[in-house]
C-alpha positions, 0 to 999 in steps of 0.5 A: 636473525637468519635461520636455516631453511632446511632441517639440521642433521639428525639429532642422533648425529648431532649428539654423537658430534657433541660427544666426539668433540667433548672428548677432544676438548676436556672440561678444563678448556671449556668456557666457564660462562657456557653450559658444559657439553654432554658427557664424553664417550669412552676414550679411544684406545691409547696407541703406542707411538712406536708400533704400527696401529692396528686396523681397529684403531685406524677404523675408530679414528677414521670413523670419528673424523668422518662423523665430525666432517659429515655433521659439519658438511650437512650444516654447511649445506643446509641453508642452500638446500632450498635455494635455486642455486643450480640455475644461477650457477649455470649462468656463471658457467656460461659467462665464464665459457663465453657460451652466449647461446645458453644465455639467449633463452633467459627471460630477463627481468629486474628480479632475475638480473638482481638475483644473478648480480647478488649470487655467489657462485659455488664453483668460483671463488669470490674476487676479481674473476666473479666481479668481472663476470657480474659486470659482463652479465650486466653489460650483456643484459643491458644490450638485449632488446625488450629490456632496460636496466632499472635504477635498482640494478644500477644501484646494485652494480654501484654497490658491487663496485664500491665494495670491491674498491672500484670507485674509480670505475663507478666515477668513469661510468657516471661521467659517461652517463652524464654525457648522454643527452637523451636522459638528462631530462629524466628524474630517475636518471639524475637520481641514479647519478646522485646515488652513484656518486654517493656510493663511489665516495664523491657526495660533493659531485652528487650535491652538484647534480642535485643542484642542477635537478632543483634548477629544473624543478626536480628533486630526490626521492626519500631513499636517494636523499637518505643515501646522499645524507649518509654519504656526506656523513661517511665522508666527514662533511658534517656541516653539509650534512646538517644543512642538507638534513634540515630540508629533509622530511623527518624520519627515523632513518634520517634521525639515525644518520644525524645521530651517527654524525653527532657521535662521530664528532663526539657530541654525545649529549646532543646525540642522546637528546636527539635519540630521546626525540624518537619513539621508544620502539623506533629507538630500540629497533633502529640503529640509532642507539647502536651508533651511540653504543659503538662510538662510546665503546670506540672511545673506551667509555664502556660505563656510559655505553652499558647505560644505553644497553640497559635502557634499550634492550634490543638486538640492534643495541646488543649487537653494537655492544657485542661488537664494541666489546670484541673490538676492545678485546674484552672477550670474557666480558662478551662471553659472559654477556651472551651467556646471561642474555641467552639464559634471561631473554633467550637472546641469540646474536646473528651470524656476523657477531658469532663470526667476529667472536669466533675469529677473535677467540681463534686468534687467541687460541681459545679453542674450547670457547670456539668449539662451544660457539660453533656447536651453539650456532649449529644447535640454534640453526644459524646459517653458516656464512663463508666466514663461519666455514673458514673459521671452522676449518681454522679451528679444526686445524688448530685443534689437531683435527686436520683430517676433518679440515681436509675432508671439508676442504676437498668438498669446498666447491660443493659446500660453497667454501671460499678459503681465505689466507688464514685457512690456507696458512692453518691447513699448510701448518697442520699438514706439516705438523702431521708429516703430510707434506705432499698434501701440503704442497697441493694446498699450497698450489691451490693457495697460489692459484687463488692469489694467496701466498703463505705468510712468513711463519707458514712459509718458514715452517713449510720450508723447514719441514721440506728441508728436514725430509730432504725434499730439496727440489720442492724447497727450491721451487718454493723459494723461486715462487717466493722470490717472485713475490718479493714480499719479505727477506728470506735470509733465514729460510735460505740459510736453512736451505743451504744447511740442508743442501750441505748435509745432503752432500750437494755442495755445488748447489749450496754454493749457488744459494747466495746468488738466490739472495736479494741483490739489494742485500747480498750479505744478508745470507752471511749474517747467519753463523750457520751459513759459514758453518754449513759451508765449511763442514760440507767442503770438508765432507767433499775434501775441497779444503783450498777455500777453508782458510778464506771462509774462516777469515771471512766469517770473522770479518762478518762478526762471527767467532769460530768455535773450537770445534770448527777450528779443529775440523778445519785444521784436522782436514788440512793436516789429513791432506798434508796441507801443513803450509796452509795450517801454519799460514792460517795460524799466523793470520789468526795471531794477527787478529784480536778475536782470540787470545794467542794461547787459546789460538795455539791450543785450537791448532794443537787440538786440530792437529792432534785429532788428525793424528799428526803429532809432528804438526802439533809439536811444531805449533807447541814449539812456536808458542814457546818461541813466542814467549808464551808459557804453555798452559796445563791445557796445552800440555794435555792437548799435545799429550793427547796428540801423541796418544792418538797417533799411537806414539806411546813412547813419545807420549811417555817421554813428554809425560816425564818431561812435564813431570820433571818441570812440575808434578802432573795433577789429576787431570794429566793422569786422567788424560794419560790413563784414558789415552792408554786405554784407547790405545789398548795398553792395559798393562801400562794403564794399570801402572800409571793408575797405581802411580796416581793412587799411590800419590793420593790422586783420585782419577775421574769416573771416566778414567775408571770407566775406561779401565773397567771397559778395557780390562773387561774386554781382555777378560782380566776380571781379577783386575776389574774387581780390584778397580771396582774395589778402589772405586768403591773406596773413593766414596763415589756412587757407582755410575750407570756405565760401570754397572752396565759393563758389569751386567754385560759381561755377567750376561756373556759368561760366568768368569766375572762372577767367579772372579768376584767369588775369588775376591770374596774368598780372600776378604771373607764370605758374602754372608759374613760381610752382609752386616757391613752394609752400613759403611764402606762395605755396603758398596761392595756388598751391593755390587756383588749382590747385583752381579749375582742377581743378574747372573742367576735371575734373568732366565728364571725370575718371573717377577721381572718388575721386581728385578727392574726395581732392584736394579734401580736401587743400585744405579740409575737405569738407562736404555742400555740397561733395558737393552741388556735385559731385553737381550737376556730375555731374548736369549732365554726365549721369553719374548712375551716378557720382552714385549711387556718390558718394551712397553714398560720402558716406553711408559717410563719415558725411555726412548728406544734406540736402534739396538732396542728394536734390533734385539726384538727383531733378532729374538723373534727371528731366532724363535721362528716368529716371522710375522712378529719379526716383520712387524717389529722390522716395520716399526724399526724402519718407521722410527729411522733405524736399520737392523744390524748385519747379523740380524738382517741375515737371520731375518732373511734366512727365517722361513715362515713355519706351518704353525707360526706362533700366535702373534703376541698382542702388546699394544 
């Protein structure tokens, strides 16, 4: 088992690492089969996500990430501390720069050449570039005087080419060597040919060379014979392998190869019998028993494999058992086996088994177990390979510790890290989740330079984040590179890009996006409904309406059904530009189609004309519906009535309402629309008339209708009518809405007129104290609303127990962010900014999301009371959350000068 040659990081640092990571992964995520980690240190302070972090918090987070990164960095560097890497790296640098003079002084020998061929340069990633440099060195060294390549060097090159899947190169070399007559009589030359063909996967040709050797009285040595035998088994030439093995001297290695051949043919009884012929020590230590275990696991015969494992308890057998369990996806069983063997026998698997298990656990996102295994490898002194390093980087990305992953990634050349595709994908996704798109772009550049292009999920996520951040130039560059790869269709990404271009107003570029799509599937982009919607809304934004009817029809040809909102937008824009002929032509084209029912189609067009405040067009569509013999529905009547109201044609609206009334008494819905429309037109007297008419008929208007009435009457300060509306609303038996109470609280905050009107109403109906006993019954609602108004009017400035006030408000109605904004405004007006900060924290803790006015109130309050430093802090928080101050607050902020003795910054984080 490989061990570190240099000491691990200090014990104190390792303990600190364990503590930090244990704090990251709670006990619930830890594996139930492993020992619990040390107790975690005190948790880091909780930071408000809405305000800037303090310098102390930044320092603590940075220190934690730095400690983890340093510990892993020391672990990655430890196995290389005692290796003479600098000289070997310099050889590769000279080969890469064609510096022949630097190589002339090398004392060439078999040992040096093999060291160079087997070395992994830290400054270069593995791949074709390194392979070409190795072959270059092999060719250069072979031409030097006083040095000849040995058979071991040839074998090393053959293995390098075979592992790089360059078997054709090996075969070409061997054909070239075969024509060299000077070497045909040398046994070692023929043995090299046999080994070369065997490694290249052509053992039959190796047998042919062996036949010529035996014809000349030569034969293979033991090592070459076993290599050829193993190649025959790997190529599934089992009959030839059996025939060849009969002529070989018995040895444990040859027996193991024969057992592997029997296992591949599912002759397990013969393989077990052959295994029993080996001495027990040889059977335990060698790969023979492991081969049987591997084949049993591959066929799902785990009980029989477990019997072999129990009989031959050795590292080779355990390794094969672990490999079989991992390949079968039995991760829990694997972890349990490792835990049991470590406790009973002190067994620690090699780094390759750890790596395989870590990768499978990472794929399942079982980060707790991954953390346990990485720390266990560190504690046990197992040298991390490049696979381990890549797994660690993926782990940090998935665990939300992207700072640590980036710290190690930036030092990849010094550490010998060779990032693979999984590392690049995880790094890019983690950076995107953290909003670090600039760093993600740099990682992407390096990924492409190393020959890796992001996977589908990573590519789509990265493009989506760039679109959301408005970095459309980088999206276009990313798309251009992706199109050169031609790896997968990107219609969904192109659709998102088109949507982002339309939202940014770059409609000309958006219209070119369909040309980017693959010529093999030009309609692929248009299979997304969002493509049409985005183009239509973007064209409406720049008022290019000539193509809108055609796009609507093409959208339907592609199988998409336009929504009412989309019809409404198109018709509204055509009407606003006086394209009445196009509106009616589009209506006729739609009626000839079967996607929509005729009445629904007419309603859509009436609604669009009404939103454009073109009541005449809406009336024309309404008349055409009647001329077509279609009876207008209640919805049709409501839409036309709303068209008149939006156009401020109150007289026509009243005439049409009476017309409907003569045909059929209007219902509650019609009254709701008419009263709400009058409220929007700011006609309080007429709205009250029709509200009383509806109530006299026994109809109960909607809550929205009551809310519109209260809002309008409050804005004109007709508080006596407001009290009447509230009393009537109470009598309907419905619970008071948050909107109604917020309006009442707002006007209570503005002055005392509402409170006086309420008091006058109480004088007519009896004192508030006399009616306090009527809480049970209909009087309860009026008593609670009156108590709410009195509580809010008199308590916001003087009350110190604001939490009690908040709880009291929650008893009357469902509190929302608007209510909290009014409370913050009241505290700001009273100069109680410390209480306002505390209330801000409470509303965040209760799950309310502050909006623009929440931040604006806080900035305004600090500016009003001269605390410029706190105002700047809150202004920064406002900008970071995507909000901007109101004009009045901005003017006050600019005019506020820093006082000589500024108020002490209030700590509320």
